[in-house]
matplotlib code that plots the C-alpha trace (Angstrom):
import matplotlib.pyplot as plt

x = [122.5, 120.0, 119.2, 118.1, 115.9, 114.3, 113.6, 111.9, 109.9, 108.9, 107.8, 105.7, 104.2, 103.1, 101.6, 100.0, 99.3, 95.7, 94.8, 96.3, 94.6, 91.3, 91.3, 92.1, 89.7, 86.9, 88.1, 88.8, 85.9, 87.8, 89.9, 92.3, 92.9, 93.4, 96.0, 98.0, 98.1, 99.1, 101.8, 102.8, 103.4, 105.4, 107.6, 108.1, 109.4, 111.9, 112.9, 113.2, 113.8, 117.2, 118.3, 116.4, 116.1, 113.1, 110.5, 109.6, 106.0, 106.6, 103.0, 101.7, 104.2, 102.9, 99.3, 99.8, 101.7, 99.0, 96.3, 98.2, 98.5, 94.7, 94.4, 96.5, 94.3, 91.1, 92.7, 93.5, 90.0, 88.6, 90.5, 89.6, 86.0, 85.1, 81.4, 81.3, 78.8, 80.8, 83.5, 81.0, 80.6, 84.4, 84.8, 82.0, 83.7, 86.7, 84.5, 85.1, 84.5, 87.2, 90.4, 93.1, 92.2, 92.1, 95.3, 94.1, 90.8, 92.1, 93.7, 90.6, 87.6, 85.7, 87.6, 85.8, 87.3, 89.9, 88.4, 85.3, 87.5, 89.2, 85.9, 84.7, 87.8, 87.4, 83.8, 84.8, 87.7, 85.6, 82.6, 80.6, 80.7, 84.4, 85.4, 86.7, 90.2, 90.1, 88.7, 91.6, 94.3, 92.8, 92.4, 96.0, 97.2, 95.1, 94.7, 97.6, 100.1, 101.7, 103.4, 102.1, 105.3, 104.6, 101.0, 102.0, 104.7, 102.4, 99.8, 102.3, 100.9, 102.7, 103.1, 101.4, 98.3, 98.0, 98.7, 95.9, 93.5, 94.2, 93.9, 90.7, 89.2, 89.8, 88.3, 85.3, 84.6, 84.8, 82.5, 80.0, 79.9, 80.5, 80.1, 82.9, 80.7, 79.7, 76.4, 73.4, 70.9, 70.7, 73.3, 75.7, 75.4, 75.5, 78.7, 80.3, 80.1, 82.1, 84.7, 85.1, 85.2, 88.1, 90.2, 89.6, 90.4, 93.8, 94.4, 93.7, 96.0, 98.7, 97.7, 97.6, 99.0, 96.9, 100.0, 103.7, 106.6, 105.7, 103.1, 102.5, 102.9, 103.4, 103.2, 99.7, 98.5, 100.2, 98.4, 95.0, 95.6, 96.4, 93.3, 91.2, 92.5, 91.9, 88.2, 87.7, 88.9, 86.8, 83.6, 83.6, 79.9, 79.8, 80.1, 81.2, 84.3, 85.4, 84.6, 86.8, 89.5, 89.3, 89.4, 92.5, 94.4, 93.9, 94.8, 97.9, 99.0, 99.8, 102.0, 105.5, 104.2, 102.7, 105.9, 109.0, 112.6, 112.5, 109.2, 107.1, 103.5, 102.8, 99.3, 97.4, 97.1, 101.0, 101.9, 104.2, 101.6, 104.2, 105.2, 101.8, 101.8, 100.1, 99.8, 97.8, 95.7, 94.9, 94.0, 91.9, 89.9, 89.3, 87.9, 85.8, 84.4, 83.6, 81.9, 79.8, 78.8, 77.7, 75.7, 74.7, 73.4, 76.6, 77.5, 79.7, 83.0, 82.2, 81.3, 84.6, 86.4, 84.6, 86.0, 89.3, 89.1, 88.4, 91.7, 93.5, 92.2, 93.3, 96.8, 97.2, 95.7, 93.9, 92.2, 90.4, 86.5, 85.6, 81.9, 81.6, 83.6, 81.2, 78.3, 79.7, 80.2, 76.5, 75.4, 77.8, 76.1, 72.8, 74.0, 76.3, 75.7, 78.4, 80.0, 83.3, 81.5, 80.2, 83.7, 85.0, 82.0, 83.0, 86.4, 85.0, 82.4, 85.1, 87.3, 84.4, 82.4, 85.0, 86.2, 83.2, 80.7, 82.8, 83.2, 79.4, 79.4, 82.3, 80.8, 77.7, 80.0, 81.9, 79.6, 79.0, 79.9, 81.5, 83.9, 85.2, 88.4, 88.8, 91.8, 90.9, 88.0, 90.1, 92.7, 90.2, 88.6, 92.1, 92.7, 89.6, 90.0, 93.6, 92.1, 89.7, 92.6, 91.5, 94.9, 94.7, 91.6, 93.3, 96.5, 94.5, 92.7, 96.0, 97.4, 94.2, 94.5, 98.2, 97.2, 94.6, 96.8, 98.4, 100.8, 104.1, 104.7, 101.1, 101.5, 104.8, 103.1, 100.2, 102.4, 104.4, 101.2, 100.3, 103.7, 103.5, 100.5, 102.3]
y = [116.4, 116.6, 112.9, 113.6, 116.4, 114.5, 111.6, 114.1, 115.4, 111.8, 111.1, 114.2, 113.8, 110.2, 111.4, 114.6, 114.4, 113.1, 115.9, 118.5, 117.1, 116.9, 120.4, 121.8, 119.5, 121.2, 124.6, 123.4, 121.1, 118.7, 115.9, 115.9, 119.6, 119.3, 116.5, 118.7, 121.5, 119.4, 117.9, 121.5, 122.1, 118.9, 120.2, 123.5, 121.7, 119.8, 123.1, 125.1, 122.8, 121.6, 125.2, 126.8, 123.9, 121.8, 124.2, 123.9, 122.8, 121.0, 119.9, 123.5, 124.7, 122.3, 123.0, 126.8, 126.4, 124.2, 126.7, 129.6, 127.3, 127.0, 130.7, 131.1, 128.5, 130.3, 133.8, 132.2, 130.9, 134.3, 136.1, 133.4, 133.0, 136.2, 135.7, 132.2, 131.6, 128.9, 131.6, 133.1, 129.7, 129.2, 132.5, 131.7, 128.4, 130.6, 132.6, 135.7, 137.7, 140.1, 139.0, 140.9, 139.2, 135.7, 134.4, 135.4, 133.9, 130.7, 130.4, 131.5, 130.4, 127.3, 126.2, 123.1, 119.8, 118.7, 115.3, 116.5, 117.1, 113.8, 112.1, 113.8, 112.8, 109.1, 109.0, 110.7, 108.3, 105.2, 106.3, 103.4, 105.1, 103.8, 100.2, 98.4, 98.4, 102.2, 102.9, 100.9, 102.7, 106.1, 105.5, 104.3, 107.3, 110.0, 108.6, 106.1, 108.7, 106.0, 106.8, 105.1, 103.0, 101.8, 100.9, 99.0, 97.1, 96.2, 94.8, 93.3, 95.1, 97.5, 101.0, 102.3, 100.3, 102.0, 105.4, 104.9, 103.7, 106.8, 109.2, 107.7, 107.4, 111.3, 112.0, 109.7, 111.5, 114.9, 113.8, 112.2, 115.4, 113.6, 116.2, 116.5, 115.8, 113.1, 111.5, 111.5, 109.1, 105.9, 106.8, 107.2, 103.5, 102.4, 104.4, 103.6, 99.9, 100.7, 102.5, 99.6, 97.1, 99.2, 99.3, 95.5, 94.6, 96.4, 94.7, 91.2, 91.6, 92.5, 89.7, 86.9, 88.0, 86.5, 86.3, 86.7, 85.2, 86.4, 85.1, 88.6, 92.2, 94.0, 97.6, 97.0, 95.7, 98.8, 101.2, 99.6, 99.8, 103.5, 104.1, 102.2, 104.2, 107.3, 106.2, 105.3, 108.9, 110.8, 108.5, 107.4, 106.7, 104.0, 100.5, 98.8, 101.1, 99.9, 96.4, 96.5, 98.2, 95.5, 92.8, 94.2, 94.9, 91.4, 89.7, 91.9, 90.8, 87.5, 88.8, 87.7, 84.2, 83.6, 82.7, 80.9, 81.8, 80.9, 82.9, 79.9, 80.1, 78.8, 77.6, 79.3, 76.0, 75.6, 79.4, 80.5, 82.5, 84.3, 86.1, 87.6, 91.4, 91.9, 95.8, 95.1, 92.6, 95.2, 97.7, 95.2, 94.1, 97.7, 98.5, 95.4, 96.6, 100.0, 98.4, 96.1, 99.3, 101.1, 98.2, 95.3, 93.7, 93.0, 93.7, 91.5, 93.2, 93.1, 89.4, 88.7, 90.8, 88.6, 85.4, 86.8, 87.7, 84.0, 83.2, 86.1, 85.3, 81.5, 81.2, 77.8, 76.5, 73.9, 76.4, 78.0, 78.2, 76.6, 76.1, 79.9, 80.3, 78.0, 79.9, 83.3, 81.9, 80.9, 84.5, 85.9, 83.5, 85.0, 88.6, 88.4, 84.9, 83.8, 80.4, 81.6, 82.3, 78.7, 77.3, 78.9, 77.7, 74.2, 74.5, 75.8, 73.0, 70.5, 71.8, 71.6, 68.6, 66.6, 66.4, 64.4, 67.2, 69.8, 67.7, 67.6, 71.4, 71.5, 69.0, 71.1, 73.8, 71.8, 72.5, 76.1, 78.3, 80.9, 78.4, 76.7, 78.6, 79.1, 77.2, 77.3, 75.0, 71.9, 73.0, 72.7, 69.6, 68.0, 68.8, 67.4, 64.2, 63.7, 63.9, 61.3, 59.1, 59.2, 60.1, 59.3, 61.7, 64.4, 64.3, 64.8, 67.8, 69.5, 69.0, 70.7, 73.4, 74.1, 74.3, 76.9, 79.0, 82.2, 82.7, 80.9, 80.3, 79.0, 76.7, 75.2, 74.8, 72.8, 70.6, 69.9, 68.8, 66.6, 65.0, 64.3, 62.0, 59.6]
z = [99.1, 96.2, 96.6, 100.2, 99.0, 96.2, 98.8, 100.8, 97.9, 97.0, 100.5, 101.0, 97.6, 98.4, 101.5, 100.5, 96.6, 97.2, 99.5, 97.1, 94.1, 95.9, 97.0, 93.6, 92.0, 94.0, 92.6, 89.0, 88.9, 86.7, 87.9, 85.0, 85.4, 89.0, 88.7, 86.2, 88.5, 91.5, 89.3, 88.6, 92.3, 92.3, 89.4, 91.3, 94.4, 92.3, 90.9, 94.0, 97.0, 95.9, 95.7, 98.6, 100.9, 102.1, 103.7, 107.3, 106.3, 102.9, 102.7, 103.2, 100.5, 98.0, 98.8, 98.5, 95.2, 93.7, 94.9, 93.1, 89.9, 90.2, 90.4, 87.2, 85.5, 86.4, 85.3, 81.9, 81.8, 82.6, 79.9, 77.3, 78.3, 79.7, 78.9, 79.8, 82.5, 84.1, 85.2, 87.7, 89.3, 89.4, 91.2, 93.6, 94.4, 95.4, 97.6, 95.7, 92.5, 92.9, 90.7, 92.7, 96.0, 94.6, 96.4, 99.7, 98.8, 97.8, 101.2, 103.1, 101.0, 101.9, 104.9, 105.3, 106.3, 103.9, 104.3, 102.3, 99.3, 99.6, 99.8, 96.7, 94.9, 96.1, 94.8, 91.5, 90.9, 91.6, 89.6, 88.1, 84.7, 84.5, 84.0, 87.1, 85.5, 85.0, 88.5, 90.1, 87.9, 88.5, 92.2, 92.7, 90.7, 92.4, 95.9, 96.4, 95.0, 92.8, 89.5, 86.2, 86.3, 89.7, 89.0, 85.8, 87.6, 90.5, 87.9, 85.5, 82.5, 80.2, 81.3, 78.2, 79.1, 82.5, 81.0, 78.5, 81.2, 83.3, 80.4, 79.1, 82.7, 83.1, 79.6, 80.4, 83.6, 81.8, 78.9, 81.3, 83.3, 86.5, 89.3, 91.9, 94.8, 97.4, 96.4, 98.6, 99.9, 98.1, 95.6, 98.4, 99.6, 95.8, 95.1, 98.4, 97.5, 94.3, 96.3, 98.8, 96.0, 94.3, 97.6, 98.4, 94.8, 95.1, 98.5, 97.2, 94.2, 96.6, 99.1, 96.6, 93.2, 90.3, 88.0, 88.1, 90.1, 93.5, 95.9, 97.4, 96.2, 99.6, 98.0, 96.9, 100.3, 101.9, 99.4, 100.0, 103.8, 103.4, 101.3, 103.8, 106.8, 104.8, 104.1, 107.8, 108.7, 106.2, 106.2, 110.0, 110.1, 107.6, 109.1, 106.1, 105.7, 109.1, 108.2, 105.2, 107.1, 109.9, 107.3, 105.5, 108.7, 110.2, 106.8, 106.5, 109.9, 108.6, 105.8, 107.2, 107.9, 104.4, 102.6, 103.7, 103.2, 99.5, 98.9, 98.7, 100.1, 103.5, 104.3, 107.1, 109.2, 109.4, 109.7, 112.6, 114.3, 116.4, 113.1, 112.9, 113.6, 116.8, 116.1, 113.0, 114.6, 117.4, 114.8, 113.0, 116.0, 117.0, 113.5, 113.7, 117.1, 115.5, 112.6, 115.0, 117.1, 114.0, 112.4, 114.5, 111.3, 109.7, 105.9, 103.7, 104.7, 108.4, 108.1, 106.4, 109.1, 111.7, 110.0, 110.0, 113.6, 114.5, 113.0, 114.7, 118.1, 117.9, 119.4, 117.8, 114.5, 116.5, 118.6, 115.7, 116.2, 113.0, 114.0, 114.2, 111.0, 109.2, 110.6, 109.5, 105.9, 106.2, 107.0, 104.3, 101.8, 102.6, 102.5, 99.5, 97.7, 95.5, 94.5, 95.9, 99.3, 99.1, 98.4, 101.5, 103.4, 102.3, 103.7, 107.1, 107.2, 106.3, 109.2, 111.7, 110.5, 108.5, 104.8, 103.5, 104.6, 102.8, 99.8, 99.4, 99.1, 96.7, 94.4, 94.0, 92.6, 90.1, 87.1, 88.1, 85.1, 87.2, 88.7, 85.5, 85.4, 89.1, 90.2, 94.0, 93.2, 92.2, 94.7, 97.6, 96.1, 95.9, 99.6, 100.8, 98.6, 100.2, 103.5, 102.7, 101.3, 97.8, 96.6, 92.9, 92.6, 94.7, 92.6, 89.4, 91.0, 92.2, 88.6, 87.1, 89.6, 88.8, 85.0, 85.8, 88.2, 86.8, 89.5, 89.4, 93.0, 93.4, 90.4, 91.8, 95.1, 93.5, 91.6, 94.7, 96.5, 93.5, 93.5, 97.3, 96.6, 94.3]

ax = plt.figure().add_subplot(projection="3d")
ax.plot(x, y, z, "-o")
ax.set_aspect("equal")
plt.show()
């Protein structure tokens, strides 16, 4: 009996914790305090639901309980800091200055869209004052609803490390006086880029794990998709939000075909496309269409989604429109230039115009400082050399790529390719 209740609590918490924390954070004006108050509501559910049963509306029960914890918190602050000017602002945030009516006011005050609160929480958790690692950990904790243990397991780092990152992140936000608000004007575009970067970083770590024994970590892909869909719902007028969502939906559609029965990687060209998820492809193409409607001049995520869409629309690998993909990578190189984009463009050019054309682009990247430890460079170079019949050189490149790879499945795959050329 209790196990079923605990499962229900875990499910509701995963779905609703971000909304609850966001709403309380607007009142408490402190992300750390808000998370503690939301956690208090979770503890209350663990205490009461096994005895009293799961409420008819469990999400509303948790939200109301968290609001009441916020009320208690403010009352204690009022007693301890009666003369503090901030208490007046806190009362105003609740829509009242009359203490006995606080509970009703908490339910009635500021009945703006809950999405506004979520958006504030997203921008706070992804504030540039934090390191990228801290932003990722805090975002997954506050918005993904993941436990510290789950985040640590997903990124293969000690739980204590993740816990420290989260604690320091909340402390840093407090000390920096980061306001719980959505930035305006140019600051909005700058901060939105930080938010999207964090979500895509989480997705990529799940899609192709940088270390460990597994090629993919589906839980991270799922969380990134959930965050992307949330962002699309609460920031519907931003084209790049839909562009990123489209990119993730389409890439996630291939998940079942990206590994074989033994968990080994399967390259895109030889994947069983009947195993691609048509619903995710449909959702991705719809999100891409929305992005194109909002911004005819494509941004980086929209361009990457358009590239993914070329693959999704090809029924067979040989039907892929490589000329368009190469052109899109050229556009991406102009919008967001990087050696990694050039490497991907090289692959597309090789597929469209032949391996020699692609190798010219790759060879121009060999001495690029940023690519010295990037195992995909020798991997791509090895593939192009093999296609040109230069097997000995290709074998050396695959062996070098394997030595640089941090993921065990990837390393094994690259060594197998090297052996196949002997």
